[in-house]
C-alpha positions, 0 to 999 in steps of 0.5 A: 732632919736638919743640919749640914749633912741632910740631903737636899730635896729630890726636886732641888737635886734634879734641878741642879743636875739639869742646870749642870747638863744645860737643860732648861724647863722651857716647856713648863706649863705646855701640854705636848701630844705625841703619837707613837707606835703602829696601828693595826688596821683591818686587812682585806682578802689576800692582804699580807698579815700585819707585821709589828714593828717598834718605833722609838722616835715618839717615845724619845720625843715624849721623854725629851718634852717631859724632861723640858718641863712639859706635861706629855700625853702619849698616844700609842699603838701596840708596842713592847716599849715602856712609856716614859714615867709620868706621861699620860698614856692613851693606848689605841689599836687602830687609826679610827680609835685614835681619831675617836679618842683624841680628836673628838674628846 
């Protein structure tokens, strides 16, 4: 439990690695809202069916903000991507649902 061979606390190890990589926690205490993934909207008569696509940009932004110390809220449409660990994830399907759940809360 104590002594020279004892492993450092995981948080201390993570901080040392981030310092060695030149990363800072300059967003500590900030809340970052990121929207990602496409939405599915109703189609009128004769419309082309919705085609799913993956947008990794929002997920990469969420991960980067989190690694800089921010609390991240990730609002995401349907996707097969896995959100970064420790993000608050709000799953939506349509743009109306995004407005309802995020902007009127």
